[in-house]
Backbone bond lengths (Angstrom), bond angles and torsions (degrees), N, CA, C in turn:
res aa  C-N    CA-C-N  psi(-1)  N-CA   C-N-CA  omega(-1)  CA-C   N-CA-C  phi
1 M - - - 1.446 - - 1.525 108.83 -
2 D 1.320 115.62 134.69 1.464 120.69 177.07 1.519 109.45 -81.36
3 F 1.318 115.85 138.12 1.456 121.20 179.04 1.523 108.97 -148.63
4 R 1.328 114.50 166.47 1.456 120.55 177.53 1.523 108.28 -133.55
5 I 1.322 116.20 135.95 1.458 121.73 178.15 1.522 107.99 -101.90
6 E 1.332 115.05 128.89 1.464 121.53 176.18 1.522 107.25 -111.87
7 W 1.311 115.79 114.06 1.460 121.38 -179.84 1.524 108.83 -79.33
8 P 1.344 118.08 156.88 1.467 120.51 -178.01 1.529 113.63 -61.02
9 A 1.326 116.87 -25.47 1.463 121.94 179.22 1.523 107.38 -159.08
10 P 1.330 117.59 159.07 1.468 118.54 173.64 1.531 109.02 -57.67
11 M 1.314 116.28 134.65 1.459 119.69 -175.11 1.519 110.49 -129.98
12 D 1.341 115.50 128.21 1.453 120.39 174.85 1.534 108.82 -99.55
13 E 1.312 116.84 -174.31 1.464 120.86 -175.98 1.531 111.96 -60.15
14 L 1.323 117.62 -40.59 1.472 120.91 178.82 1.534 110.58 -64.23
15 D 1.327 116.85 -41.74 1.463 120.39 177.43 1.525 110.85 -59.52
16 W 1.336 116.78 -42.16 1.465 120.21 179.38 1.520 111.02 -65.94
17 Q 1.315 117.57 -38.03 1.464 119.80 176.98 1.522 110.34 -61.97
18 M 1.327 117.06 -41.21 1.464 121.10 178.48 1.525 110.85 -65.20
19 Q 1.320 117.92 -41.08 1.465 121.02 178.66 1.521 110.62 -62.67
20 E 1.320 116.57 -40.84 1.463 120.00 179.45 1.528 110.22 -63.13
21 V 1.326 117.30 -40.90 1.465 121.13 178.27 1.532 110.22 -66.14
22 K 1.331 117.40 -42.84 1.460 121.36 179.86 1.530 111.56 -66.43
23 G 1.328 116.69 -33.62 1.457 120.47 179.15 1.512 114.82 78.48
24 W 1.323 116.61 18.12 1.458 119.83 -175.89 1.525 109.87 -157.48
25 I 1.318 115.82 143.24 1.464 121.68 170.96 1.526 106.69 -147.47
26 G 1.304 116.25 132.36 1.459 120.90 -176.84 1.504 112.57 -104.71
27 E 1.290 115.09 157.52 1.453 124.52 173.81 1.522 114.61 53.61
28 V 1.307 115.27 55.02 1.456 121.45 170.16 1.525 105.59 -87.60
29 T 1.314 116.64 113.09 1.458 121.43 -175.67 1.521 109.96 -97.17
30 V 1.317 115.29 131.16 1.462 121.44 176.78 1.521 106.98 -116.58
31 T 1.321 115.53 126.48 1.457 120.33 178.02 1.524 109.42 -119.09
32 W 1.306 115.60 148.18 1.458 122.92 176.10 1.516 107.39 -149.72
33 D 1.303 116.63 169.90 1.456 120.84 -179.10 1.524 109.18 -57.70
34 G 1.312 115.08 110.67 1.453 119.41 176.99 1.511 115.48 93.24
35 G 1.319 118.51 5.60 1.453 117.34 -179.68 1.513 114.71 -166.85
36 A 1.312 113.73 170.59 1.463 121.44 176.22 1.522 107.76 -155.14
37 R 1.315 115.80 152.77 1.458 121.33 178.45 1.524 108.32 -150.61
38 V 1.321 116.00 139.94 1.458 121.84 178.69 1.524 107.85 -108.77
39 F 1.329 115.86 128.75 1.462 122.03 -179.71 1.518 110.68 -111.40
40 E 1.326 115.84 145.18 1.456 122.59 162.23 1.515 104.72 -101.40
41 V 1.325 117.81 128.60 1.460 122.08 -174.72 1.527 109.58 -113.30
42 Y 1.332 115.60 129.52 1.463 122.47 179.90 1.516 110.01 -131.39
43 D 1.334 115.55 155.97 1.453 119.23 162.35 1.530 106.02 -92.24
44 P 1.335 118.68 162.53 1.468 120.41 -174.23 1.536 114.24 -60.06
45 V 1.321 117.61 -37.39 1.466 120.48 -178.22 1.524 110.20 -67.31
46 R 1.319 116.96 -49.29 1.474 120.25 -179.71 1.523 110.92 -64.10
47 L 1.323 117.75 -37.34 1.461 120.32 178.24 1.528 110.21 -60.76
48 A 1.316 117.49 -46.75 1.466 120.78 179.39 1.525 110.73 -60.78
49 Q 1.326 117.24 -41.67 1.468 120.60 178.38 1.526 111.11 -63.10
50 T 1.313 116.49 -43.75 1.457 121.52 -179.08 1.523 110.95 -65.61
51 V 1.324 116.62 -44.07 1.464 120.54 178.51 1.524 109.88 -60.51
52 D 1.320 117.43 -49.28 1.469 121.17 179.71 1.523 111.47 -57.83
53 L 1.322 117.59 -46.25 1.452 122.08 -177.97 1.529 111.78 -63.88
54 E 1.316 116.81 -46.72 1.464 119.33 -178.37 1.530 111.47 -67.85
55 I 1.321 117.75 -36.85 1.461 119.67 176.51 1.525 109.69 -64.21
56 E 1.304 116.88 -42.36 1.465 120.73 177.98 1.526 111.34 -63.54
57 Q 1.333 116.71 -41.77 1.463 120.55 -174.49 1.525 113.77 -81.38
58 I 1.340 116.23 -43.65 1.474 118.08 -173.71 1.531 113.65 -125.82
59 G 1.308 116.66 0.26 1.459 119.91 174.84 1.512 116.38 83.07
60 R 1.327 117.40 9.26 1.473 120.22 179.33 1.522 109.84 -164.10
61 F 1.332 114.59 165.08 1.461 121.27 172.58 1.514 106.79 -135.40
62 T 1.316 116.98 133.36 1.457 121.53 174.43 1.520 108.96 -135.55
63 A 1.305 114.45 150.79 1.463 121.14 174.59 1.521 106.98 -148.97
64 R 1.307 115.95 134.79 1.461 120.44 -175.87 1.525 112.11 -69.39
65 S 1.273 117.92 -61.77 1.464 122.91 177.73 1.521 107.20 -131.86
66 L 1.287 115.35 97.77 1.454 122.31 -173.94 1.526 109.71 -94.61
67 L 1.329 115.92 132.82 1.459 122.57 175.54 1.518 106.93 -126.21
68 V 1.321 117.15 120.49 1.458 122.07 179.41 1.520 108.12 -110.35
69 V 1.327 115.89 126.07 1.462 122.99 -179.89 1.530 108.50 -125.30
70 P 1.328 118.45 159.95 1.467 120.51 -177.51 1.525 113.53 -55.36
71 S 1.317 117.01 -41.67 1.464 122.69 173.22 1.525 106.65 -151.05
72 V 1.320 115.86 150.53 1.463 121.35 -173.86 1.524 109.42 -82.22
73 T 1.330 114.09 83.85 1.459 121.66 175.44 1.523 108.20 -121.63
74 R 1.301 115.13 156.58 1.473 119.41 178.02 1.530 110.19 -56.70
75 E 1.322 116.63 -44.88 1.468 120.76 -178.28 1.533 111.37 -60.99
76 N 1.327 117.75 -46.71 1.463 120.22 -179.71 1.520 112.12 -62.71
77 I 1.336 116.18 -41.54 1.462 119.97 179.79 1.524 110.57 -66.09
78 E 1.333 117.14 -46.43 1.466 120.32 -179.99 1.526 111.48 -62.72
79 T 1.331 117.55 -39.57 1.463 121.17 178.57 1.522 110.86 -64.10
80 A 1.324 116.59 -44.84 1.464 120.76 -179.95 1.531 111.12 -64.35
81 I 1.320 116.67 -44.87 1.463 119.86 -179.42 1.518 110.72 -66.40
82 S 1.308 117.87 -36.42 1.464 120.78 176.35 1.533 110.73 -61.24
83 A 1.333 116.67 -41.42 1.475 120.36 178.09 1.530 110.66 -65.14
84 I 1.324 116.62 -39.07 1.469 120.42 177.61 1.527 109.82 -66.61
85 A 1.322 117.22 -39.77 1.468 121.12 178.40 1.520 111.14 -63.18
86 D 1.335 116.40 -36.57 1.469 120.06 178.22 1.524 111.89 -60.80
87 R 1.343 116.85 -23.20 1.458 121.45 177.45 1.529 111.55 -98.91
88 G 1.306 116.14 14.58 1.458 120.67 177.70 1.514 113.90 71.25
89 F 1.326 117.30 24.82 1.456 124.05 -179.08 1.525 112.03 60.90
90 R 1.333 115.28 30.31 1.470 120.73 172.68 1.511 107.78 -106.02
91 D 1.314 115.92 134.02 1.476 120.63 179.23 1.512 110.76 -85.32
């Protein structure tokens, strides 16, 4: 399936290095013929930290379309989204 990834902002190599260190990137939009989906992308460590913090602060954690990858790199995100596209964007 053909798809297009729209990043939250133009990102160069330094931006990607910062995202990998942060372990999180929000609002990665994927569009394809007939659909679109917005992902929040986390690495496992940052996700656990975020879940713990939000549970402590507000008593819950929610995420609309969560994508967890080993580390937040362009390659990992593109590989994961490609695998999801191969399944027709069905979980």
